[in-house]
N, C-alpha and C positions, 0 to 999 in steps of 0.2 A: 682327908680320907684317901686321896689319890696316892699320897706318899706311903701310907700304911699298906694299902693294897699292893703296891709295887714291891714291897719288901718280902712278899711271900714266895718269890721264885727261888730256884736253886742257885746259890752263888751270886757274887757280885763282882763284876769285872773291874779292872783297875781304872782310875779316873782318866778321862780324856781331856787334854788341855787344848783350849781354843782361844786364839788371840784375835781380837777385832781391832782393826785400824781405822782411824778417822780419815780414810781415803775413799772418796765416793766413786762408785761405778755408775750403773744406769739408774734412771728414775723409772719406777714401775707405773705404767698407765692403768693396768687393771687386768681383770680376768672375766671370762665369759664362756658362752656356748652358742650353738646354732639353733635357730628357731625351727625345729623339725623333729619328727619321730617317724616310726613305721618305715614306709618306702620313701624316705626323705621328704615327707609331706609337711608343709607349713601347718601351724596350729589353727589358722582361721580365727574364728571368734572365741576359741578356747584360750583364755589368757591365764589359766591357772599356773602353768609352769613359770611364766614370767613373774607372776605375783609372788610365787614361792621363793624364787631365786634371786631377784634383783632388788637393789637399793639397800640403804642402811636399815630400813624397817624390816627387811627380810632376815631370816636366820643365816643366810649364806653370803650375801653381799656382792653378788656379781654386778659388773657394770659395763660389759661389752656384749652386744648381741650381733651375731652374724646371720644374714639372710641371703637367700638366693635372688639374684637379679635374673628372673626367668626370661627366656628369649622371646619376649613379646614387644609389641609396640604400644600396647595399652595396658593399664594396670589391672583391670578386672576382666578376665577372660571367661566367656560363656560358650558352651559347645552346642550349637543347634542340633547336630546329629544325635545328641544324647538328651533330647528334651530340654535344650537350653540350660544344661547343667552348669552350675557355677563352679568352675574348677578352682581348687585351692592352690594349684601350681601356677600362681601368678603373683604380681607384686602385692595385690590385695590380701593374699593369704598370710603374709607376715605383718601386715599393717597394724592390727589390734595389739599384738605383742610389742611391736616397735613403739607404739604410743605409751604403753606401760613403762617400758625401759626409759624412754625420754622423759616422761613425767617424773621418774625417780632419779633423774640426773645422770643417766647412763649414755653410752655411746652406741650408735647403730651404724653398721657398715654392710655394704652389699657386695656380693661376689657373683659374677656370671659363670655358670657352668658352660655356657655357649652363648655367643651373640646370635641374633636372629638367623635362621637357616638361609634366608635370602642373601646373607653376606658371606656365605661359606662356599668352599670349593666343592662340597658334596651336596649342597642345596638343602640341608636339613640341620636341625640342632643336634641330632645324634652324632656321636663321635665317629661312626663308620666301621668299628671293629667287630663285624659279624658278617656271615655269608649273605644274609638277607639285606644287608646294607652295602653289599658289594665290596666289603673290606677296603673301602676308600678312606684314606686318612683325612678327616675333616679339619680344614684350616680356614682362617680368615682370608678371603680373597684380597689380593693386593689393591685392586681397584676399589675395595670397600674399607681400606684403612681410614680414609677420611670420614667415613660414616660412623666409625666406632664410638668416638667420644661424644658426638652429637646424640647418639643413641643413649649413652649414659646420662647426658643432660636431660633427655626425655624422662628417664626413670627418676632422676632427682626432682624434676619439676612436678611429676605426678605425686610423688611422696610428699613434697612440700605442700601442694594444693590440698592434700588429704590429711594434713596436720603433723607431718614428721619431717624434720630437717635431718637428712642423712648426713653423718659425719665423715664418711669415707667410702670410696668405691675402689674395688680391685679390678685388675685387668682380666684375670682368668683363674679359675680353679684348675689346678694340676695340669699345666700346659705340657708336661712331659709324660702324660699317661694316656695311652690310646684306649678308648673305651667304646662300648656299644650304647651306653646311655648318653645323656646330654654331655657333650664335651667338645673341646677345640684345642688343637695342637699348635704350639709355637716353639720354634728353636730360639735359643738365647739371642741370636742376631736379629731374628724377626721381631722379637719384643723390643729390641733397641730401635729398630726402624720405626715401629709403631709409636713409641714414646717420643723419640727424638723429633720426628716430623709432624706429629699430630696431637700430642698430649696438651699442647697449648690451647686446643679447642675445648678442653674441659672448662666449663664456664664458672670460674672461681669468683667472678664479679657478681653474677646472679645468685650464686650459691656460696656466699662468703664462708671461709673456714673449711670448706670441703677438702679432704686430703686424698691423694692418689696412692693406692697400694699396688705394689708390684704384683705380677702374676705369682701364684702360690704353688711352687712345684711340690710334687708328691714327697720328695725326700730331702728337702732343703738343699737342693743342688747349688753348689757355690758358683758354678759357671753362669747361671741365670742372673745372679746378683752382681758378680764381678763385671759382667758386660755392661750393666747399667751404671755401676759406680765409676767405671773407667771413662764414661762419656759425660762431659760436663753438663750438657743440655739435659740428658736423662737424669743425672744426679739432682739437678735443680727441680725437675718435675716430680720425681717420686719422693713421697714423704715417709712411707712406711715400707720396709722390706719384710715380706711375709712368706711363709711356707709351711709345709707339713713334715712330720717326722716318722712316717711309716717306714719301718726298717732302718731308721737312721737315728743314732744316739745324739742327743742335744749337744753334749760337750764336744763331740767330734765334728758335727756338721753345722750347728748354729754358731758356735763360738767364732770360727774364722770369719764368718760373714759379719757378725757383730763387731769384731775388732776392726773391720774395714769401714762399716757404716756408721757406728756410733760417733766417731770423731767428726763426722760431717753433720751431726745433729739429727740423724735419722732415727726412726724407731725400728725396733726389731720385734715382730710378732710371730708366734707360733699359732696358726689359725685353724688347724684341724688335726686331731688325733683322737683315737678311742683306745683306751687301755683295756686289754682283755675283753674285747667286744664280741669275740666268737664263742664265748662260754655259754653253756646250757644251764646256768644257775646264777643266782645272785653272787656278786663277787665276795670271796672270802676276805677276812681281815688282812691276810698276807697279800692278796691281790690289790686291796685298797692301799696298802703301804707301797706297793710298786707304783701306783698312781701318785702318791705323795712324793716319792723319789723323782718321778718324771717332772713334777712341778718344780721341785727344788733344783734339779739339774738344768731346766730351762732358764731359771733365774741366774744360776751360776754361769750359764753360757752367754748371758747378756740380753735375754729377752726383756722387752718392756711391756709386752702383752702376751697372755696365754689364753687361747680360746679352744675349749674342748669341742668334740663333735656334738652329738645330739644333747638337747636338754633332757628329753624324756626317753629313756630306754632302761631296761633292767640292768645294763652295765654303765648307766649314766647317773643322773642326779634325781630324777623324778620317776616314780613307779608308773608302770603301764597298766597294771591290773591283770596281767597274764599270770595266772597261778602256776602254770607249768614251770616257771622259773623259781617259785618259792612263795610261800604264803605271805611273806613280808612285802612282796611286790604289789602294793596297793596302788590303785589309780590316783594320780595326782597327790602322792604322799612322798615326802623327801626320803631319799635312800642314804645309807651311811656314806657313800662316796661324795655326796653333796657336802657333808660336814667336814670331810677331809679337805675339800676345796675351800671351805670357809676359813680354815686356818690361814690360808694365803689371801683369799679375796677380802676378808674382813679386816686384815691387819697389815698386809704388805702393799695393797693398793695405795698409791700416792707417796710411797716411801722411796728412799734412795738406798740401793744396796751398798754395803760397805765391804771393803777388802777384808779377808780373813785368812788365817793360816792355822793348821793343826800343829801343835807343839813339836811333833816328831817329823814335820815336813821340811825341816832345815830352813825355815823362813820363807819357803815358797808360798806365795799368796794365791788365793782363789782356788785351792785344790777342792775343798768342800766335800770330798768324798773319800771314804776309806771302807775297808771290808766291814760291812754290817752297820756303818754309821754314815750319816750325811748331815750337813748343816749349812746355813747361810745366815747373814746378818744384815740388818737394815736400820736406817734412822728415819724417824717420822715425827716431825715436831719435836716434842720434848721426850720422846721415847726411843730406846734402842730395842729392836725386836730380833730375837734369835730363833730361827727355825732349826729343830734338831730331830732326826729320825734314827731310831734304834731298831734294826730288824733282827738283832741277835736274840738268843734265848736267855740272856743275862741282863740283870739290872746293871747300870753303871752310873757314874757321876761325871758331870761335865763341869770342868773347871774353866770359867770364862774370865779372860782378861780384857778389860774394856778401855777405850781411850778417854772415857769420861767417868767422873764420879756418879754413882747412882744412889738413890735414896729409898726407893721402894720398888716392888715388882709383883707381877702375878704370873702364873703359869696356866696355860690351857693345854690339857692333855687328852689325847684320844688313844684308848687302849684296846678297842675292839668294836665290833659292829653293833653291839647292844646299846640302846639309848643311854643307859647309865654309864657307859664307858666313852661317850663321845663328847668332846669339848668340855670336859670337866675343869672347873676353875679352882685354883688353889693360890692363896696368898704366899708370896715368898718373903720370909722374915729377913729384914735388913735393919740391924740395930743402929748403924751410923753410916754416913756416906763412904763408899768404897769403890775401888776400881777393879776389884777381883771378887768373884763369888763362885761358890760351888752349888750346883743344882742337881736334882735327881733326874735321871733319864731311864725310865723303866724299860723292861724288855718289850719288844714288839710294840713300840709306841711312836706317836707323832706328837711333838711338843712345840708349843709356841711360848717363849719366855718374853715378857714385855717389862722392860726396866725403865723407870722414870729417871731422867737425868737430873742430877743436882747441879744447878747453875751457880750456886752460891760460891763466893770466894771467902777465904779466911784471912784475918788480919796478918800481915807480914810482921812477924815478931823478931826476926833476926836479919842480919845483913844479907840481902838477896840481889842477885843480878839476873835480870830477865833479858836474855840475848837471842831468843828465838831459835836456838840450836835444835830444838825438837820439832820444828816446823818444816814442812815441805810444801811445794806448790800444789801437791795433790790433796793436802789436808783441807777440809771444809771448815772455814773459820766463821761461818754464819751461826750465831747463837750457840756458842760452844765454850767450854772451859778447858784450858790446857795448862797444866801445872800451876793451878791456883790463880790464873789470869783469865778473865772472861773476854771473849772476842765476839764482835758482831760486825762482820765485814762482808760486803757484797761484791763477789768477784766479777759479776757482770757489769759493775760500774767502775772497775779498775782498782778496787780495794783488794788487799791480800798480802801474801808473803812473796817477796821478790828474792828468788834464790841467787840471782846473779850478784846482787849487792848485799845479800844476807840481811834484809831489813823488812820491816813492816811498812806497807804503803797504805795511806788513807787518802783517797781522792774525794769521796763523798763528804758533803758538809752536814753538820748537825745543828739544829736549833734546840738548845736545852731549856727553853722558856717554860715548857709544861711538863718536863720529865726529870727535873733536878731531883737528886736523891732517890731515884727509882732503883729497884733491885735488879741485879743481873738476871736475865732470862724473863723478866716481866713483860707483859704485853707492850707497855710503853717503850721499853728498851728495844724489844725485838722489832717493833714497827717503826721507830723514830730515831734510833741512835745508831751511829756508825763509829766504831772505834774500839777501845779496850778499857776494861775496868779492873782495878785492883782495890785492896782494902788495907788501910793503915790504922794504927792506934798510937796514942801518946804523941811524942814529938820525934822529929827526924827530918831527913832530907831525901829528896829524890834527884838523882843525877841522870838527865835524859840526853843521850847522844842522838842528835836529830838534825834534820835539814828541812827547810820549807821551800817549796818551789812555786813559781808563778805567783798567783794571788792568794795562796793558801797560808794559813797560820795554824800552828798547833795550839790547842787550848787545853789547859789543865785545870779542872774544877774539883775542889775538895768539898765533898758533901754538897750542900746547897749554897755554898759561898760564891763569891764572885770569881769568875774564871780568870786565870792568868793566860794572857795571849802572848804567844812567842812567835817572833819572826826571826828565822835563823838562815840567812842567805847561803852560808857555807856550813858544811857539816861540822858540828862542834857540840860541846856539852853545856847544857843549861841546868842550873841547880834550883830546885823549888823546895822550900822548907814547909813543913806541916807541923801543926800543934793542935791536937784534938783531944777531947776528954773521953771519947768512947770510939769503938770501931766505926770507921767512916770510909765510904767509897771515894775513890779517886777516878775521875772520868778523863780520859785522854781522847780528843777528837779534833776534827778540822773545821775551820770556818773560813770564809772569804775575808781576808785581812784588809783593813783600811790603812794599815801602816806599811804594807809591802810597797817597795818602790816600783815604778813603771818598768816593765820588762818586755822582751820580745813576745809576741803573741804565740809563737811556736812552743814556748816553754810550757810544760804541763803544770796544772794546778794540783799539787799533792803535798802531803806531809810524809816524810820518811823517818822512821824511828829505828835506829840501829841497835840500841840497847837501853835498858832502864835499870839503874841501880838504886835500891831502896836501903837506906842506912838508918834504922831506928835508933832511938836513944840519944839523939843529938837535937840541937835547936838551930833555928835560923841565925841566932845571934852568935852562939859559941862556935859555929862552924862556917860562918860566912867567909872566912879566909880560904876555905876549900873551894869556894865557888870560882868558876872560870870568869864570870862577869863581875868581879869584885868592885868595879867602878860604878856599877848600877846602884840604884836606890831600892831599899826593901822596907816593907812594913814589918812590924814586930812579929807578925805571924808568918813571915817568910815570903809574902807576895812581892814579886819584882815589879817596879814601876817603870814606865816607859821614859819618864823624865824626872828631873828633880822636883820633889813635891812642893806645892805652894801652900798647902794647908798646914797649919801649925800642928806640931806633934813630935814624937820621938821616932826616928827612923834609923836604919842601918846603912852606912855608906863607907866603903873602903875598909870594911871589917870593924868599924867602930860605931857606937851609938852616937847619933847626931841629933840635936834638938833644932827643929826648924821653927823660928819665931815669926 
């Protein structure tokens, strides 16, 4: 239905070519919003917004909640002057919603707008930017630097005692913005002094796993982050670099910070922005597409987390009930902007962004943006996800080139604010596995294309040399198929492609006892196998140019047969014959060898494979003279023996059939 509706507009633009590379960028932690509405007021006991927005059971799928760490020393503040009024502007005001988010597997973090007034130069939590506040710039007093992180510990302890383990705490909301409401100013150098000398006081033992977030400048100012990153102590203490993008475009301001911080293993969060928040109406569809573009551009810039401003506002995700903004603004009902967010929150959370290029971009990667169109791509488990936005008035087609074969797909399309036009699902017809597909991208649309990866390998029917020329060190070889060879290598354990030697390195060992003959991409293989898998049929030989180091041995298992164990101290070619009656998997993996000679402890344990040549149509007997190790003994099915056999039978030795009696 979506495709038919999209065809009714005037004209169709020429296809856009998009190439996706198996080159990982950042991993996406998630998406969220702040627990407040109105005059930045926490929800208190009203947990409807959190229930509508958070968790897999919700329609939207948010998983990060931001709350204010109000400038108190106790969690539940009451005002005696106002009849013991229970103020919602305290830690307790966000507690009920935080409990919902945590129960649904989400992340909760706190941000101070100001530390307690007693700690500040102006003696109040207010920022000082008004005549009645004396126009005094409120800052953290230097003699109170040592009190700041213990105060955060007090907040963490109160939340823990009341049922919520907070995941992260920030240093300050908008340290570069002088305000009259609650606020506190820091220069970049002052933040460095605070973190360098006192961040160790954040009690990560008592609150295991808690992360420290940098101060969150109004405009993602690079100087705030560079100062922290250039100091080794600060770099070790800060886990997440965060900021806002008011008046600052993500690709211009976030990307330089991400390029510096991501290589250190840091996260990059955008922790507050409200798109078109000054409007006197519910957002139009064009305005909601502007929001979609912002989400996409933050991902392209390197963000690992995106946190919107209010959860509940007429320009946000949940309606307020104020009819002056439109009759659709119903209290505690999801607004169209929430469904725009769901395209990312439901599908991109937990994924890893992949490098992309537009075909007319001259091979430049990660452009992701052109006049009227935006896109980004991700890998998540067995799926490749493509986000595509068309803000033009014309339908177009998107021609996608993928690094993997795909076997099926679905498209989620949002075409307007009407319920019938939001997140409509359409099956993408794919007759047979392919690495190239053309999909429809209607005018004024947000599209999420989800393709299932085909991990299967096809039998090698003709002479083929696998020499890894298409691999680079940037390519993710975990649970992936490249040129009809399946790889499952863990780079964190030393496995992967070595560009210096142009070879595949397998350091992790595999026990095939319970996974023999398992399919590539299956759960058993993904979780328990490290190595490469190909498929053969009939008879032939495999010539493996390899070397084994340390106590490692290369193992070659054909189907569920006995593995051939190879110890090759020097780089050289080993020939393995195969003879099967039907297509059969060949598993290449490493084990700890009992045959390897004693070597220096400093030598790494690894298998290196430089190339693998498959020559179908031959047999172990007729081609044994081609083997490098012709003096070795072989069984009739081509398995090499470590010594002369003692069991009676017919064997191959020196290119001849020999009977052992």
